TIBA-32326 format. One record per atom (N, C-alpha, C, O, CB): x, y, z; residue in one letter; atom name. Coordinates in steps of 0.001 Angstrom, whole numbers, m for minus. Glycine has a CB too. Layout:
<pts>
+---------+---------+---------+--------+-------+
!      px !      py !      pz ! residu ! atome !
+---------+---------+---------+--------+-------+
!       X !       Y !       Z !      A !    CA !
...
+---------+---------+---------+--------+-------+
</pts>
This chain:
<pts>
+---------+---------+---------+--------+-------+
!      px !      py !      pz ! residu ! atome !
+---------+---------+---------+--------+-------+
!  m40660 !    m454 !   m6900 !      X !     N !
!  m40940 !     213 !   m5230 !      X !    CA !
!  m39375 !   m1154 !   m4915 !      X !     C !
!  m38305 !    m724 !   m5345 !      X !     O !
!  m43398 !    m245 !   m4066 !      X !    CB !
!  m39338 !   m1876 !   m4581 !      X !     N !
!  m38262 !   m2899 !   m3947 !      X !    CA !
!  m36806 !   m2392 !   m4313 !      X !     C !
!  m36055 !   m2018 !   m3413 !      X !     O !
!  m38469 !   m4522 !   m4575 !      X !    CB !
!  m36499 !   m2384 !   m5353 !      X !     N !
!  m35136 !   m1775 !   m5665 !      X !    CA !
!  m35174 !    m389 !   m5386 !      X !     C !
!  m34296 !    m225 !   m4539 !      X !     O !
!  m34693 !   m1964 !   m7108 !      X !    CB !
!  m35749 !     783 !   m5652 !      X !     N !
!  m35783 !    1874 !   m4556 !      X !    CA !
!  m35309 !    1984 !   m3201 !      X !     C !
!  m34611 !    2841 !   m2660 !      X !     O !
!  m36851 !    2103 !   m4363 !      X !    CB !
!  m36081 !     454 !   m2583 !      X !     N !
!  m35687 !     470 !   m1348 !      X !    CA !
!  m34887 !     353 !    m778 !      X !     C !
!  m34461 !     857 !     262 !      X !     O !
!  m35984 !      96 !    m920 !      X !    CB !
!  m34324 !   m1003 !   m2034 !      X !     N !
!  m32491 !   m1414 !   m1629 !      X !    CA !
!  m31848 !    m164 !   m1824 !      X !     C !
!  m31100 !     307 !    m967 !      X !     O !
!  m31550 !   m2683 !   m2782 !      X !    CB !
!  m32124 !     468 !   m3031 !      X !     N !
!  m30802 !    1540 !   m2615 !      X !    CA !
!  m30916 !    2708 !   m2106 !      X !     C !
!  m30168 !    3676 !   m2251 !      X !     O !
!  m30025 !    1937 !   m3626 !      X !    CB !
!  m31938 !    2604 !   m1455 !      X !     N !
!  m31873 !    3965 !    m399 !      X !    CA !
!  m31688 !    3363 !     861 !      X !     C !
!  m31475 !    4197 !    1741 !      X !     O !
!  m33307 !    4998 !    m311 !      X !    CB !
!  m31698 !    2111 !    1265 !      X !     N !
!  m31366 !    1145 !    2098 !      X !    CA !
!  m29867 !    1144 !    2047 !      X !     C !
!  m29251 !     612 !    2970 !      X !     O !
!  m32018 !    m141 !    1756 !      X !    CB !
!  m29332 !    1608 !    1205 !      X !     N !
!  m27198 !    1180 !    1274 !      X !    CA !
!  m26931 !    2461 !     955 !      X !     C !
!  m25792 !    2907 !    1097 !      X !     O !
!  m26158 !    m163 !    m173 !      X !    CB !
!  m27695 !    3024 !     601 !      X !     N !
!  m27354 !    4916 !     810 !      X !    CA !
!  m27110 !    4693 !    1927 !      X !     C !
!  m25973 !    4611 !    2390 !      X !     O !
!  m28550 !    6304 !     638 !      X !    CB !
!  m28426 !    4526 !    2701 !      X !     N !
!  m28395 !    4780 !    4411 !      X !    CA !
!  m27038 !    4389 !    4856 !      X !     C !
!  m26219 !    5153 !    5368 !      X !     O !
!  m29566 !    3792 !    5350 !      X !    CB !
!  m26864 !    3023 !    4593 !      X !     N !
!  m26303 !    2098 !    5285 !      X !    CA !
!  m24762 !    2807 !    5131 !      X !     C !
!  m24074 !    2841 !    6151 !      X !     O !
!  m26615 !     518 !    4698 !      X !    CB !
!  m24170 !    3419 !    3771 !      X !     N !
!  m23110 !    3934 !    3821 !      X !    CA !
!  m22550 !    5217 !    4370 !      X !     C !
!  m21407 !    5521 !    4712 !      X !     O !
!  m22939 !    3857 !    2929 !      X !    CB !
!  m23935 !    6028 !    4352 !      X !     N !
!  m23709 !    7292 !    5270 !      X !    CA !
!  m23727 !    6854 !    7005 !      X !     C !
!  m23237 !    7468 !    7953 !      X !     O !
!  m25085 !    8485 !    4897 !      X !    CB !
!  m24118 !    6188 !    6993 !      X !     N !
!  m23979 !    5359 !    8527 !      X !    CA !
!  m22170 !    5045 !    8739 !      X !     C !
!  m21412 !    5271 !    9682 !      X !     O !
!  m25057 !    3458 !    8436 !      X !    CB !
!  m22039 !    4662 !    7892 !      X !     N !
!  m20768 !    3710 !    8012 !      X !    CA !
!  m19758 !    4979 !    8227 !      X !     C !
!  m18700 !    5122 !    8840 !      X !     O !
!  m20384 !    2572 !    6465 !      X !    CB !
!  m20512 !    5755 !    7503 !      X !     N !
!  m19448 !    7131 !    7457 !      X !    CA !
!  m19387 !    7990 !    8333 !      X !     C !
!  m18443 !    8751 !    8543 !      X !     O !
!  m19601 !    7993 !    6474 !      X !    CB !
!  m20497 !    7917 !    8958 !      X !     N !
!  m20847 !    8733 !    9863 !      X !    CA !
!  m19911 !    8146 !   11491 !      X !     C !
!  m19246 !    8855 !   12247 !      X !     O !
!  m22637 !    8688 !    9821 !      X !    CB !
!  m20123 !    7009 !   11574 !      X !     N !
!  m19186 !    6523 !   12485 !      X !    CA !
!  m18023 !    6487 !   12377 !      X !     C !
!  m17416 !    6657 !   13434 !      X !     O !
!  m19334 !    5590 !   12752 !      X !    CB !
!  m17262 !    6282 !   11245 !      X !     N !
!  m15939 !    6364 !   11154 !      X !    CA !
!  m15342 !    7916 !   11617 !      X !     C !
!  m14259 !    7897 !   12203 !      X !     O !
!  m15615 !    5960 !    9683 !      X !    CB !
!  m15885 !    9038 !   11424 !      X !     N !
!  m16057 !    9987 !   11726 !      X !    CA !
!  m16208 !   10277 !   13126 !      X !     C !
!  m15994 !   11453 !   13420 !      X !     O !
!  m16797 !   10257 !   11087 !      X !    CB !
!  m16494 !    9573 !   13977 !      X !     N !
!  m16501 !    9589 !   14966 !      X !    CA !
!  m15211 !    8871 !   16321 !      X !     C !
!  m15062 !    8818 !   17542 !      X !     O !
!  m17631 !    9237 !   14806 !      X !    CB !
!  m14588 !    8471 !   15130 !      X !     N !
!  m13361 !    7724 !   15943 !      X !    CA !
!  m12116 !    8618 !   15705 !      X !     C !
!  m11190 !    7921 !   16118 !      X !     O !
!  m13017 !    6057 !   15352 !      X !    CB !
!  m11453 !   10124 !   15133 !      X !     N !
!  m10975 !   10652 !   14436 !      X !    CA !
!  m10126 !   10998 !   15758 !      X !     C !
!   m8899 !   11025 !   15856 !      X !     O !
!  m11710 !   11479 !   13490 !      X !    CB !
!  m11316 !   11317 !   16985 !      X !     N !
!  m10670 !   12339 !   18348 !      X !    CA !
!  m10114 !   10844 !   18917 !      X !     C !
!   m9195 !   11009 !   19720 !      X !     O !
!  m12130 !   13500 !   19708 !      X !    CB !
!  m10377 !    9760 !   18741 !      X !     N !
!   m9389 !    8990 !   19543 !      X !    CA !
!   m8026 !    8945 !   18517 !      X !     C !
!   m6903 !    8970 !   19020 !      X !     O !
!  m10046 !    7349 !   19968 !      X !    CB !
!   m8169 !    8894 !   17376 !      X !     N !
!   m6959 !    8607 !   16599 !      X !    CA !
!   m6534 !   10288 !   16615 !      X !     C !
!   m5665 !   10366 !   15747 !      X !     O !
!   m7259 !    7738 !   14892 !      X !    CB !
!   m6646 !   11016 !   16924 !      X !     N !
!   m5666 !   11983 !   16874 !      X !    CA !
!   m5292 !   12155 !   18542 !      X !     C !
!   m4476 !   13045 !   18779 !      X !     O !
!   m6255 !   13403 !   16056 !      X !    CB !
!   m5687 !   11574 !   19427 !      X !     N !
!   m5025 !   11841 !   20714 !      X !    CA !
!   m4074 !   10667 !   20817 !      X !     C !
!   m3251 !   10638 !   21732 !      X !     O !
!   m6060 !   11954 !   21990 !      X !    CB !
!   m4159 !    9610 !   19836 !      X !     N !
!   m3401 !    8494 !   20118 !      X !    CA !
!   m1923 !    8902 !   20323 !      X !     C !
!   m1370 !    9849 !   19763 !      X !     O !
!   m3569 !    7487 !   19026 !      X !    CB !
!   m1331 !    7988 !   21269 !      X !     N !
!     614 !    8450 !   21656 !      X !    CA !
!    1595 !    8050 !   20436 !      X !     C !
!    2004 !    6889 !   20420 !      X !     O !
!    1427 !    7323 !   23252 !      X !    CB !
!    2031 !    9003 !   19334 !      X !     N !
!    2571 !    9397 !   18287 !      X !    CA !
!    3865 !    8112 !   18979 !      X !     C !
!    4240 !    7398 !   18049 !      X !     O !
!    2803 !   11324 !   18019 !      X !    CB !
!    4273 !    7885 !   19786 !      X !     N !
!    5602 !    7276 !   20344 !      X !    CA !
!    5315 !    5451 !   19514 !      X !     C !
!    6139 !    4699 !   18994 !      X !     O !
!    5623 !    7368 !   22625 !      X !    CB !
!    4010 !    5311 !   19693 !      X !     N !
!    3526 !    3930 !   19989 !      X !    CA !
!    3882 !    3188 !   18221 !      X !     C !
!    4460 !    2194 !   17782 !      X !     O !
!    1508 !    3984 !   20619 !      X !    CB !
!    2758 !    4977 !   17366 !      X !     N !
!    3048 !    4587 !   16324 !      X !    CA !
!    4144 !    4018 !   15198 !      X !     C !
!    4154 !    3064 !   14421 !      X !     O !
!    2711 !    5149 !   16189 !      X !    CB !
!    5515 !    5645 !   15678 !      X !     N !
!    6868 !    4967 !   15659 !      X !    CA !
!    7641 !    3723 !   16010 !      X !     C !
!    8649 !    3224 !   15512 !      X !     O !
!    7371 !    5540 !   16133 !      X !    CB !
!    6825 !    3351 !   17073 !      X !     N !
!    7925 !    1989 !   17549 !      X !    CA !
!    7246 !     777 !   17136 !      X !     C !
!    7719 !    m354 !   17245 !      X !     O !
!    8253 !    1794 !   19357 !      X !    CB !
!    5670 !    1189 !   16468 !      X !     N !
!    5357 !     m71 !   15555 !      X !    CA !
!    6046 !    m224 !   13956 !      X !     C !
!    6117 !   m1323 !   13404 !      X !     O !
!    3714 !     m45 !   15368 !      X !    CB !
!    6409 !     720 !   13481 !      X !     N !
!    6764 !    1342 !   12687 !      X !    CA !
!    8304 !     181 !   12820 !      X !     C !
!    8350 !    m792 !   12068 !      X !     O !
!    6623 !    3063 !   12962 !      X !    CB !
!    9084 !     359 !   13506 !      X !     N !
!   10328 !    m112 !   13644 !      X !    CA !
!   10125 !   m1714 !   14358 !      X !     C !
!   11123 !   m2348 !   14699 !      X !     O !
!   11212 !    1021 !   14554 !      X !    CB !
!    8589 !   m2334 !   14555 !      X !     N !
!    9358 !   m3566 !   14915 !      X !    CA !
!    8026 !   m4693 !   13866 !      X !     C !
!    7446 !   m5746 !   14134 !      X !     O !
!    9525 !   m3848 !   17148 !      X !    CB !
!    8018 !   m3790 !   12682 !      X !     N !
!    7099 !   m4176 !   11587 !      X !    CA !
!    7934 !   m5603 !   10882 !      X !     C !
!    7673 !   m6325 !    9920 !      X !     O !
!    6877 !   m2714 !   10392 !      X !    CB !
!    8596 !   m5587 !   11485 !      X !     N !
!    9284 !   m6864 !   10358 !      X !    CA !
!    8735 !   m8008 !   11543 !      X !     C !
!    8007 !   m8920 !   11148 !      X !     O !
!   11605 !   m6857 !    9945 !      X !    CB !
!    9046 !   m7940 !   12756 !      X !     N !
!    8908 !   m9037 !   13593 !      X !    CA !
!    7438 !   m9479 !   14090 !      X !     C !
!    7225 !  m10556 !   14646 !      X !     O !
!    9728 !   m8744 !   14704 !      X !    CB !
!    6293 !   m8355 !   13777 !      X !     N !
!    5017 !   m8786 !   13778 !      X !    CA !
!    4125 !   m8877 !   12628 !      X !     C !
!    2895 !   m8910 !   12591 !      X !     O !
!    4485 !   m8125 !   14556 !      X !    CB !
!    5375 !   m8928 !   11288 !      X !     N !
!    4396 !   m9152 !   10455 !      X !    CA !
!    3586 !  m10787 !   10303 !      X !     C !
!    3827 !  m11796 !   10965 !      X !     O !
!    5054 !   m8701 !    9236 !      X !    CB !
!    2343 !  m10558 !    8938 !      X !     N !
!    2243 !  m11840 !    9337 !      X !    CA !
!    3071 !  m12718 !    8547 !      X !     C !
!    3703 !  m12289 !    7581 !      X !     O !
!     944 !  m12240 !    9321 !      X !    CB !
!    3100 !  m13944 !    8912 !      X !     N !
!    3789 !  m14816 !    7644 !      X !    CA !
!    3515 !  m15058 !    6320 !      X !     C !
!    4165 !  m15519 !    5382 !      X !     O !
!    3835 !  m15914 !    7877 !      X !    CB !
!    2206 !  m14567 !    6489 !      X !     N !
!    1816 !  m14774 !    4410 !      X !    CA !
!    1896 !  m13892 !    3683 !      X !     C !
!    1548 !  m13847 !    2503 !      X !     O !
!     396 !  m15107 !    3813 !      X !    CB !
!    2489 !  m12894 !    4493 !      X !     N !
!    3021 !  m11213 !    3779 !      X !    CA !
!    4358 !  m11240 !    3516 !      X !     C !
!    5212 !  m11606 !    4324 !      X !     O !
!    2869 !   m9769 !    4834 !      X !    CB !
!    4535 !  m10905 !    2531 !      X !     N !
!    5972 !  m10066 !    2578 !      X !    CA !
!    6091 !   m8610 !    2118 !      X !     C !
!    5280 !   m7957 !    1462 !      X !     O !
!    6988 !  m10765 !    1691 !      X !    CB !
!    7280 !   m8247 !    2608 !      X !     N !
!    7513 !   m6606 !    2285 !      X !    CA !
!    8412 !   m6662 !    1003 !      X !     C !
!    9420 !   m7366 !     961 !      X !     O !
!    8395 !   m5648 !    3661 !      X !    CB !
!    7988 !   m5873 !     m51 !      X !     N !
!    8443 !   m5661 !   m1293 !      X !    CA !
!    9338 !   m4431 !   m1521 !      X !     C !
!    8888 !   m3319 !   m1795 !      X !     O !
!    7356 !   m5618 !   m2092 !      X !    CB !
!   10371 !   m4663 !   m1414 !      X !     N !
!   11467 !   m3485 !   m1562 !      X !    CA !
!   12348 !   m3094 !   m2751 !      X !     C !
!   13119 !   m3891 !   m3286 !      X !     O !
!   12395 !   m3710 !    m647 !      X !    CB !
!   12176 !   m1709 !   m3168 !      X !     N !
!   12659 !   m1694 !   m4411 !      X !    CA !
!   14260 !    m933 !   m3833 !      X !     C !
!   14340 !      59 !   m3109 !      X !     O !
!   11511 !    m774 !   m5631 !      X !    CB !
!   15462 !   m1765 !   m4423 !      X !     N !
!   16515 !   m1547 !   m4206 !      X !    CA !
!   17283 !    m590 !   m5390 !      X !     C !
!   17707 !     562 !   m5300 !      X !     O !
!   16970 !   m2763 !   m3931 !      X !    CB !
!   17286 !   m1239 !   m6172 !      X !     N !
!   18076 !    m410 !   m7581 !      X !    CA !
!   16998 !     m55 !   m8421 !      X !     C !
!   16138 !    m935 !   m8370 !      X !     O !
!   19222 !   m1403 !   m8611 !      X !    CB !
!   16618 !    1093 !   m9351 !      X !     N !
!   15682 !    1070 !  m10447 !      X !    CA !
!   16209 !     371 !  m11368 !      X !     C !
!   15392 !    m201 !  m12089 !      X !     O !
!   15299 !    2274 !  m10961 !      X !    CB !
!   17470 !     184 !  m11644 !      X !     N !
!   18176 !    m173 !  m12898 !      X !    CA !
!   18043 !     747 !  m14082 !      X !     C !
!   17310 !    1734 !  m14147 !      X !     O !
!   17729 !   m1458 !  m13322 !      X !    CB !
!   18762 !     338 !  m14903 !      X !     N !
!   18868 !    1133 !  m16116 !      X !    CA !
!   17467 !    1702 !  m16964 !      X !     C !
!   17437 !    2378 !  m17993 !      X !     O !
!   19678 !     234 !  m17031 !      X !    CB !
!   16649 !    1321 !  m16374 !      X !     N !
!   15539 !    1555 !  m17569 !      X !    CA !
!   14443 !    1959 !  m16183 !      X !     C !
!   13575 !    1239 !  m15689 !      X !     O !
!   15031 !    m191 !  m18885 !      X !    CB !
!   14825 !    3283 !  m15815 !      X !     N !
!   14009 !    3830 !  m14671 !      X !    CA !
!   12999 !    4284 !  m14873 !      X !     C !
!   12315 !    4242 !  m13851 !      X !     O !
!   14458 !    4665 !  m14017 !      X !    CB !
!   12122 !    5057 !  m16307 !      X !     N !
!   11223 !    5083 !  m17033 !      X !    CA !
!   10316 !    3883 !  m16544 !      X !     C !
!    9750 !    4177 !  m15491 !      X !     O !
!   11704 !    5107 !  m18353 !      X !    CB !
!   10040 !    2714 !  m16972 !      X !     N !
!    9970 !    1138 !  m16956 !      X !    CA !
!    9918 !    1233 !  m15660 !      X !     C !
!    8773 !    1195 !  m15211 !      X !     O !
!   11149 !     139 !  m17597 !      X !    CB !
!   10702 !    1335 !  m14954 !      X !     N !
!   10106 !     885 !  m13482 !      X !    CA !
!    9229 !    2096 !  m12827 !      X !     C !
!    8580 !    1733 !  m11847 !      X !     O !
!   11452 !     499 !  m12349 !      X !    CB !
!    9128 !    3111 !  m13095 !      X !     N !
!    7818 !    3714 !  m12897 !      X !    CA !
!    6448 !    3798 !  m13118 !      X !     C !
!    5525 !    4235 !  m12431 !      X !     O !
!    7902 !    4338 !  m13082 !      X !    CB !
!    6520 !    3185 !  m14450 !      X !     N !
!    5064 !    2835 !  m15307 !      X !    CA !
!    4963 !    1468 !  m14294 !      X !     C !
!    3945 !    1446 !  m13602 !      X !     O !
!    5181 !    2466 !  m17481 !      X !    CB !
!    5475 !     847 !  m14203 !      X !     N !
!    5293 !    m547 !  m13414 !      X !    CA !
!    4736 !    m195 !  m11716 !      X !     C !
!    3949 !    m661 !  m10891 !      X !     O !
!    7034 !   m1452 !  m13395 !      X !    CB !
!    5617 !     821 !  m11834 !      X !     N !
!    5193 !     829 !   m9967 !      X !    CA !
!    3836 !    1675 !   m9874 !      X !     C !
!    3033 !    1559 !   m8948 !      X !     O !
!    6606 !    1829 !   m8755 !      X !    CB !
!    3693 !    2535 !  m10955 !      X !     N !
!    2349 !    3066 !  m10882 !      X !    CA !
!    1429 !    1676 !  m10950 !      X !     C !
!     637 !    1300 !  m10086 !      X !     O !
!    2045 !    4212 !  m12179 !      X !    CB !
!    1734 !    1037 !  m12167 !      X !     N !
!     729 !     m93 !  m12036 !      X !    CA !
!     724 !    m929 !  m11312 !      X !     C !
!       3 !   m1822 !  m11757 !      X !     O !
!     575 !    m706 !  m12840 !      X !    CB !
!    1257 !   m1254 !  m10121 !      X !     N !
!    1296 !   m2959 !   m9371 !      X !    CA !
!     910 !   m1988 !   m7885 !      X !     C !
!     115 !   m2462 !   m7074 !      X !     O !
!    3427 !   m4249 !   m9387 !      X !    CB !
!    1473 !    m785 !   m7669 !      X !     N !
!    1104 !    m246 !   m6340 !      X !    CA !
!    m187 !     663 !   m6028 !      X !     C !
!    m266 !    1689 !   m6704 !      X !     O !
!    2198 !     502 !   m5964 !      X !    CB !
!   m1150 !     433 !   m5146 !      X !     N !
!   m2340 !     889 !   m4802 !      X !    CA !
!   m2465 !    2760 !   m4704 !      X !     C !
!   m1791 !    3408 !   m3904 !      X !     O !
!   m2600 !      93 !   m3396 !      X !    CB !
!   m3395 !    3347 !   m5624 !      X !     N !
!   m3158 !    4578 !   m5157 !      X !    CA !
!   m1682 !    5080 !   m5023 !      X !     C !
!   m1145 !    5518 !   m4006 !      X !     O !
!   m3781 !    4623 !   m3976 !      X !    CB !
!   m1047 !    4893 !   m6495 !      X !     N !
!     m87 !    5696 !   m6699 !      X !    CA !
!      31 !    6673 !   m7991 !      X !     C !
!       3 !    6083 !   m9071 !      X !     O !
!     883 !    4915 !   m6608 !      X !    CB !
!     149 !    7974 !   m8027 !      X !     N !
!     408 !    8405 !   m9110 !      X !    CA !
!    1938 !    8847 !   m9871 !      X !     C !
!    3017 !    8604 !   m9330 !      X !     O !
!    m362 !    9262 !   m8997 !      X !    CB !
!    1820 !    9471 !  m11090 !      X !     N !
!    3154 !    9509 !  m11465 !      X !    CA !
!    4189 !   10216 !   m9957 !      X !     C !
!    5257 !    9859 !   m9459 !      X !     O !
!    3163 !   10547 !  m13020 !      X !    CB !
!    3407 !   11118 !   m9702 !      X !     N !
!    4766 !   11796 !   m8732 !      X !    CA !
!    4752 !   10995 !   m7820 !      X !     C !
!    5939 !   10837 !   m7534 !      X !     O !
!    4734 !   13345 !   m8046 !      X !    CB !
!    4185 !   10419 !   m7212 !      X !     N !
!    4498 !    9145 !   m5853 !      X !    CA !
!    5208 !    8168 !   m6683 !      X !     C !
!    6350 !    7836 !   m6364 !      X !     O !
!    2902 !    8235 !   m4981 !      X !    CB !
!    4750 !    7775 !   m7513 !      X !     N !
!    6080 !    6702 !   m7936 !      X !    CA !
!    7120 !    6868 !   m8133 !      X !     C !
!    7953 !    6110 !   m7638 !      X !     O !
!    6109 !    6108 !   m8848 !      X !    CB !
!    7441 !    7785 !   m8828 !      X !     N !
!    8680 !    8833 !   m8960 !      X !    CA !
!    9555 !    9242 !   m7870 !      X !     C !
!   10785 !    9184 !   m7861 !      X !     O !
!    8213 !   10061 !   m9386 !      X !    CB !
!    8904 !    9595 !   m7099 !      X !     N !
!    9454 !    9796 !   m5730 !      X !    CA !
!    9521 !    8400 !   m4760 !      X !     C !
!   10159 !    8568 !   m3721 !      X !     O !
!    8504 !   10923 !   m5021 !      X !    CB !
!    9010 !    7198 !   m4940 !      X !     N !
!    9433 !    5947 !   m4611 !      X !    CA !
!   10669 !    5755 !   m5345 !      X !     C !
!   11745 !    5740 !   m4746 !      X !     O !
!    8433 !    4924 !   m4882 !      X !    CB !
!   10583 !    5598 !   m6677 !      X !     N !
!   12128 !    5081 !   m7303 !      X !    CA !
!   13136 !    6139 !   m7023 !      X !     C !
!   14307 !    5812 !   m6835 !      X !     O !
!   12160 !    4836 !   m9066 !      X !    CB !
!   12847 !    7104 !   m6991 !      X !     N !
!   13732 !    8019 !   m6738 !      X !    CA !
!   14794 !    7793 !   m5451 !      X !     C !
!   16007 !    7592 !   m5507 !      X !     O !
!   12942 !    9169 !   m6609 !      X !    CB !
!   13990 !    7888 !   m4363 !      X !     N !
!   14188 !    7545 !   m3182 !      X !    CA !
!   14840 !    5818 !   m2737 !      X !     C !
!   15037 !    5248 !   m1663 !      X !     O !
!   12848 !    7888 !   m2681 !      X !    CB !
!   15017 !    5426 !   m4200 !      X !     N !
!   15527 !    3733 !   m3765 !      X !    CA !
!   16931 !    3549 !   m2779 !      X !     C !
!   17943 !    4187 !   m3070 !      X !     O !
!   15984 !    2807 !   m5380 !      X !    CB !
!   16916 !    2971 !   m2035 !      X !     N !
!   15968 !    1692 !   m1545 !      X !    CA !
!   14425 !    2170 !    m595 !      X !     C !
!   14343 !    2440 !     603 !      X !     O !
!   17107 !     624 !    m366 !      X !    CB !
!   13298 !    2141 !   m1677 !      X !     N !
!   11990 !    1900 !    m476 !      X !    CA !
!   11528 !     870 !    m770 !      X !     C !
!   11748 !      93 !   m1698 !      X !     O !
!   10734 !    2868 !    m355 !      X !    CB !
!   10380 !     864 !     650 !      X !     N !
!    9007 !    m180 !     353 !      X !    CA !
!    8051 !     155 !    m373 !      X !     C !
!    7500 !    1251 !    m268 !      X !     O !
!    8243 !    m537 !    1427 !      X !    CB !
!    7766 !    m612 !   m1095 !      X !     N !
!    7032 !    m590 !   m1974 !      X !    CA !
!    5401 !    m961 !   m1739 !      X !     C !
!    4334 !    m369 !   m1905 !      X !     O !
!    7684 !   m1313 !   m2781 !      X !    CB !
!    5710 !   m1914 !   m1392 !      X !     N !
!    4093 !   m2736 !    m939 !      X !    CA !
!    4380 !   m3887 !    m136 !      X !     C !
!    5438 !   m4509 !    m225 !      X !     O !
!    3100 !   m3412 !   m2337 !      X !    CB !
!    3068 !   m4294 !     968 !      X !     N !
!    3079 !   m5505 !    1844 !      X !    CA !
!    2124 !   m6457 !    1420 !      X !     C !
!     964 !   m6146 !    1693 !      X !     O !
!    2817 !   m5194 !    3252 !      X !    CB !
!    2301 !   m7624 !     777 !      X !     N !
!    1329 !   m8305 !    m516 !      X !    CA !
!    1506 !   m9512 !     164 !      X !     C !
!    2392 !   m9819 !     961 !      X !     O !
!    1861 !   m8291 !   m2372 !      X !    CB !
!     290 !  m10341 !    m364 !      X !     N !
!     828 !  m11866 !    m103 !      X !    CA !
!    2046 !  m12767 !    m879 !      X !     C !
!    2521 !  m12568 !   m1998 !      X !     O !
!    m352 !  m12674 !    m334 !      X !    CB !
!    2318 !  m13618 !     m89 !      X !     N !
!    3494 !  m14011 !    m911 !      X !    CA !
!    3779 !  m14649 !   m2297 !      X !     C !
!    4877 !  m14980 !   m2744 !      X !     O !
!    3997 !  m14702 !    m256 !      X !    CB !
!    2310 !  m14772 !   m3002 !      X !     N !
!    2484 !  m14972 !   m4018 !      X !    CA !
!    2322 !  m14083 !   m4972 !      X !     C !
!    2756 !  m14454 !   m6062 !      X !     O !
!    2033 !  m15759 !   m4151 !      X !    CB !
!    1690 !  m12687 !   m4928 !      X !     N !
!    1955 !  m11188 !   m5180 !      X !    CA !
!    3240 !  m10894 !   m4979 !      X !     C !
!    3774 !  m10534 !   m6028 !      X !     O !
!    1192 !  m10276 !   m4355 !      X !    CB !
!    4311 !  m10905 !   m3595 !      X !     N !
!    5394 !  m10826 !   m3943 !      X !    CA !
!    6307 !  m11069 !   m4674 !      X !     C !
!    7168 !  m10269 !   m5040 !      X !     O !
!    5598 !  m10925 !   m3551 !      X !    CB !
!    6167 !  m12732 !   m5097 !      X !     N !
!    6995 !  m13134 !   m6230 !      X !    CA !
!    6369 !  m12465 !   m7507 !      X !     C !
!    7293 !  m11898 !   m8090 !      X !     O !
!    7064 !  m14753 !   m6360 !      X !    CB !
!    5554 !  m12346 !   m7976 !      X !     N !
!    4634 !  m11966 !   m9088 !      X !    CA !
!    5462 !  m10514 !   m9214 !      X !     C !
!    6275 !  m10449 !  m10136 !      X !     O !
!    2752 !  m11932 !   m8690 !      X !    CB !
!    5339 !   m9608 !   m8538 !      X !     N !
!    5578 !   m8593 !   m8578 !      X !    CA !
!    7647 !   m8054 !   m8961 !      X !     C !
!    8245 !   m7216 !   m9636 !      X !     O !
!    4809 !   m8313 !   m7243 !      X !    CB !
!    7979 !   m9177 !   m8025 !      X !     N !
!    9874 !   m9392 !   m8065 !      X !    CA !
!    9879 !   m9673 !   m9688 !      X !     C !
!   10402 !   m8886 !  m10478 !      X !     O !
!   10752 !  m11155 !   m6899 !      X !    CB !
!    9293 !  m10779 !  m10045 !      X !     N !
!   10013 !  m11229 !  m11335 !      X !    CA !
!    9077 !  m10334 !  m12157 !      X !     C !
!    9043 !  m10819 !  m13288 !      X !     O !
!   10040 !  m13017 !  m11752 !      X !    CB !
!    8488 !   m9506 !  m12105 !      X !     N !
!    7953 !   m8632 !  m13387 !      X !    CA !
!    8892 !   m7022 !  m13169 !      X !     C !
!    9039 !   m6284 !  m14143 !      X !     O !
!    5829 !   m8373 !  m13253 !      X !    CB !
!    9205 !   m6817 !  m12408 !      X !     N !
!   10517 !   m5453 !  m11988 !      X !    CA !
!   12091 !   m6096 !  m12573 !      X !     C !
!   13089 !   m5710 !  m13182 !      X !     O !
!   10718 !   m5164 !   m9691 !      X !    CB !
!   11738 !   m6879 !  m12162 !      X !     N !
!   13223 !   m7754 !  m12683 !      X !    CA !
!   13089 !   m8373 !  m14643 !      X !     C !
!   13951 !   m8803 !  m15409 !      X !     O !
!   13327 !   m9654 !  m11314 !      X !    CB !
!   11783 !   m8153 !  m14794 !      X !     N !
!   12396 !   m8384 !  m16260 !      X !    CA !
!   11960 !   m6961 !  m16960 !      X !     C !
!   11542 !   m7044 !  m18115 !      X !     O !
!   11670 !   m9907 !  m17164 !      X !    CB !
!   12037 !   m5433 !  m16243 !      X !     N !
!   12315 !   m4062 !  m16615 !      X !    CA !
!   13768 !   m3947 !  m15878 !      X !     C !
!   14070 !   m2761 !  m15748 !      X !     O !
!   11074 !   m2911 !  m16082 !      X !    CB !
!   14489 !   m4600 !  m15498 !      X !     N !
!   16145 !   m4192 !  m14745 !      X !    CA !
!   16078 !   m4018 !  m13599 !      X !     C !
!   17149 !   m4033 !  m12992 !      X !     O !
!   16926 !   m2920 !  m15120 !      X !    CB !
!   14682 !   m3757 !  m12740 !      X !     N !
!   15145 !   m3571 !  m11631 !      X !    CA !
!   15626 !   m4846 !  m10476 !      X !     C !
!   15514 !   m6064 !  m10619 !      X !     O !
!   14198 !   m2775 !  m11229 !      X !    CB !
!   16229 !   m4019 !   m9231 !      X !     N !
!   16614 !   m4923 !   m8281 !      X !    CA !
!   15865 !   m4836 !   m6748 !      X !     C !
!   16083 !   m4031 !   m5843 !      X !     O !
!   18094 !   m4724 !   m8194 !      X !    CB !
!   15008 !   m5845 !   m6798 !      X !     N !
!   14043 !   m5863 !   m5935 !      X !    CA !
!   14167 !   m6991 !   m4663 !      X !     C !
!   14101 !   m8198 !   m4897 !      X !     O !
!   12872 !   m6040 !   m6768 !      X !    CB !
!   14304 !   m6601 !   m3672 !      X !     N !
!   14100 !   m7177 !   m2353 !      X !    CA !
!   13307 !   m7878 !   m1489 !      X !     C !
!   13043 !   m7120 !    m555 !      X !     O !
!   14164 !   m6619 !   m1889 !      X !    CB !
!   12690 !   m9164 !   m1300 !      X !     N !
!   11604 !   m9650 !    m460 !      X !    CA !
!   12105 !   m9433 !     687 !      X !     C !
!   13210 !   m8892 !     721 !      X !     O !
!   11148 !  m11016 !    m608 !      X !    CB !
!   11424 !   m9798 !    1961 !      X !     N !
!   11719 !   m9644 !    2767 !      X !    CA !
!   10590 !  m10568 !    3716 !      X !     C !
!   10691 !  m10594 !    4943 !      X !     O !
!   11978 !   m8363 !    2770 !      X !    CB !
+---------+---------+---------+--------+-------+
</pts>
């Protein structure tokens, strides 16, 4: 009985969280688009000092290996998105903590890609 009540409370809290996030859509739609563009330009200035931007400068000679690695290391990236990121180099791959950024850089350099950390 306790387990069923717990499951019901978890489902109910998830439903309420989804419902409350839907009410913010009107605010997001009416938000000034120019401020979003300005925030993208000032990303380098306002980023947390413990985070780094990982930029793919060049895929190098092993493009297929780089595409596989992009799929593996970036969140929610399918094959099509990974190929588009690699083809459009230089492109931003991730904004990640410093230790993860250096790990990503090392892994990409192992397959011949050129990575820049900002």
